[in-house]
C-alpha positions in Angstrom: 162.3 154.5 108.6 160.8 156.2 105.5 159.2 159.6 105.9 158.0 162.5 103.7 160.9 164.6 102.3 160.7 168.2 103.6 162.4 171.3 102.0 165.4 171.1 104.2 166.1 167.5 103.3 165.7 168.4 99.6 168.2 171.2 99.9 170.7 168.9 101.7 170.4 166.2 99.0 170.6 168.6 96.0 174.4 168.7 95.8 174.7 165.0 95.9 172.0 164.6 93.2 173.8 167.2 91.0 177.1 165.3 91.5 175.6 162.1 90.2 173.4 163.5 87.4 176.2 165.6 86.0 177.6 162.5 84.2 174.4 160.5 84.0 173.1 159.3 80.7 169.5 158.7 79.6 169.2 155.0 78.8 166.3 155.9 76.4 168.7 158.0 74.4 171.2 155.1 74.3 168.7 152.9 72.4 167.8 155.7 70.1 171.5 156.1 69.2 172.0 152.4 68.7 169.0 152.3 66.3 170.4 155.1 64.3 173.7 153.2 63.8 171.9 150.0 62.6 172.2 149.0 59.0 168.6 147.9 58.9 165.2 149.4 59.8 164.4 148.7 63.4 160.7 149.2 62.6 160.8 146.5 60.0 162.6 144.2 62.4 159.8 145.0 65.0 157.2 144.0 62.4 159.1 140.8 61.5 159.5 139.7 65.1 155.9 140.4 66.1 153.9 138.9 63.2 153.7 141.9 60.8 152.8 145.6 60.7 149.1 145.0 61.3 149.7 143.1 64.6 152.1 145.7 65.8 149.6 148.5 65.1 146.8 146.4 66.7 149.0 145.9 69.8 149.6 149.7 70.0 145.9 150.4 69.8 145.1 148.0 72.6 148.0 149.4 74.7 146.4 152.9 74.3 142.9 151.5 75.3 144.3 149.6 78.4 146.2 152.7 79.6 142.9 154.5 80.1 141.4 151.8 82.3 141.7 151.5 86.1 141.7 147.7 85.9 144.7 147.4 83.7 146.8 149.9 85.7 150.2 148.6 87.0 150.9 151.6 89.2 150.2 149.7 92.5 151.4 146.3 91.3 154.3 146.1 93.7 152.5 147.4 96.7 149.5 145.1 96.7 148.9 142.5 99.4 148.3 139.0 98.2 144.6 139.5 98.4 144.6 142.9 96.7 146.7 141.4 93.9 144.2 138.6 93.4 141.2 141.0 93.3 143.1 143.4 90.9 144.1 140.6 88.5 140.5 139.2 88.6 139.1 142.6 87.7 141.6 142.8 84.9 140.6 139.4 83.5 136.9 140.4 83.7 137.6 143.7 82.1 139.4 142.0 79.1 136.6 139.5 78.9 133.9 142.2 78.8 135.7 144.0 76.0 135.9 140.7 74.0 132.2 140.0 74.4 130.9 143.6 74.1 133.0 144.5 71.1 133.0 141.1 69.5 136.8 140.8 69.6 138.6 137.6 68.8 140.4 135.4 71.3 143.7 136.5 69.7 142.7 140.1 70.6 142.0 139.0 74.2 145.4 137.2 74.4 147.1 140.3 73.1 145.4 142.4 75.8 146.3 139.8 78.4 149.9 139.9 77.4 149.9 143.7 77.6 148.2 143.9 81.0 150.4 141.1 82.5 147.9 140.5 85.3 147.3 136.7 85.5 143.8 136.2 86.9 141.4 133.3 87.4 140.3 133.1 83.8 143.7 132.1 82.2 142.9 128.4 81.9 139.2 128.9 81.4 140.0 130.7 78.2 143.2 128.9 77.3 142.5 125.3 78.1 139.0 124.5 79.5 136.9 126.0 76.6 139.4 124.9 73.8 139.2 121.3 75.1 135.4 121.3 74.9 135.6 122.9 71.4 138.1 120.5 70.1 137.1 117.2 71.8 133.5 117.6 72.7 130.7 116.5 70.4 127.8 118.8 69.3 125.7 117.9 72.3 128.5 118.5 74.8 129.4 121.8 73.2 125.8 122.9 73.4 125.6 122.0 77.1 128.9 123.5 78.2 129.9 126.4 76.0 127.0 128.8 76.7 127.7 128.9 80.5 131.4 129.2 79.8 130.9 132.2 77.5 128.6 133.8 80.0 131.0 133.1 82.9 128.3 131.2 84.7 130.9 128.6 85.2 134.7 129.1 85.3 136.9 126.2 84.3 140.5 125.2 84.9 142.7 122.4 83.4 143.8 119.6 85.8 146.4 117.5 84.1 149.6 117.9 86.1 149.9 115.7 89.2 152.3 116.0 92.1 154.3 113.2 90.5 153.6 113.7 86.9 153.7 116.7 84.6 153.9 116.4 80.9 154.4 112.6 81.2 150.7 112.1 80.5 150.9 108.3 80.2 152.1 108.2 83.7 149.0 109.9 85.2 147.6 108.0 88.2 144.1 109.6 88.6 141.5 107.2 87.3 138.0 107.5 85.9 136.2 104.1 86.5 132.9 103.6 84.7 130.0 102.4 86.8 127.5 100.7 84.5 124.9 100.5 87.2 124.7 104.3 87.6 126.1 105.2 84.2 128.6 107.5 86.0 132.4 107.8 86.2 134.2 107.5 89.5 137.1 109.9 89.5 139.7 109.1 92.1 143.3 110.1 92.9 144.5 106.9 94.8 148.0 108.0 95.7 149.8 111.1 97.0 151.6 111.5 93.7 148.3 111.4 91.8 147.2 114.6 93.6 146.2 117.2 91.0 148.8 119.9 91.3 149.1 123.4 90.0 145.8 123.9 88.0 145.7 127.7 87.6 142.6 129.3 89.1 141.6 126.2 91.1 142.6 127.6 94.5 139.9 130.3 94.6 138.2 130.9 91.3 137.3 127.8 89.3 133.9 126.1 89.6 134.8 123.3 87.2 137.9 121.5 85.9 138.8 119.6 82.8 140.4 116.6 84.6 142.7 114.3 82.7 142.3 110.8 84.0 142.9 107.2 82.9 139.6 105.7 81.7 139.0 102.3 83.2 136.3 100.1 81.6 135.7 96.6 83.0 139.2 96.6 84.5 140.9 97.7 81.2 143.0 100.8 81.1 142.1 102.9 78.0 144.6 105.7 78.7 144.1 109.4 79.5 140.8 111.0 78.7 139.3 114.4 79.6 136.4 114.7 82.0 134.4 117.8 83.0 134.2 117.8 86.8 132.3 120.3 89.0 134.5 121.4 91.8 132.4 124.0 93.6 128.8 124.7 94.3 127.3 127.4 92.0 125.3 128.6 95.0 127.9 129.3 97.7 131.2 128.5 95.8 132.1 125.8 98.4 133.8 122.6 97.3 131.5 119.8 96.2 131.2 116.7 98.3 134.2 114.4 97.7 136.4 117.3 96.5 139.3 118.6 98.5 140.8 121.9 97.5 
């Protein structure tokens, strides 16, 4: 059973510690020595492997900034409960997002901070897949409708492509989107167990919408996979929408 270490215990342990540390080596000094023996500049290699000197310096700047925030701290990372880890990671994602919007940083800057923080939260696929799909595949009207609430975090999206039985084999997706000409709506349906949408990051607790990849069916003809924006949860109480099982 773990307990606080008192002075007597410290004195008892001291000889054992001295025995081990007498011949111990500092691993940080090992890497310093190895770099001194190199026939090339380790700094130049660092710049080459990380996209250039400017990116390396930019990364160092962000590391300094993040080290001064509470939401990017990793001190308690291995002591969090599952719920605490979720809340912490969400705070980190929101902290990065607020810096991007308030300081007019680029998405590349945000990705760099996300990599440094290493705290996957509920905005990963919102930023990485949901919005990019709208930007790359949506027309001007669709972008005008969806991007403002995305940028203001009024809605949070995820990307639902992978199914229980299909991953990167997109042609094999079984979820269908059947057009109803009478209502001018699409009926999205996962008709089999293997068509269950599986592993969309952020869907479990955070996402309000999803970019669902489904096979477009028009008058009985299969037109292959297309992207559909689907509301998953109410924007009032965050509960699943009718017909949606999470």
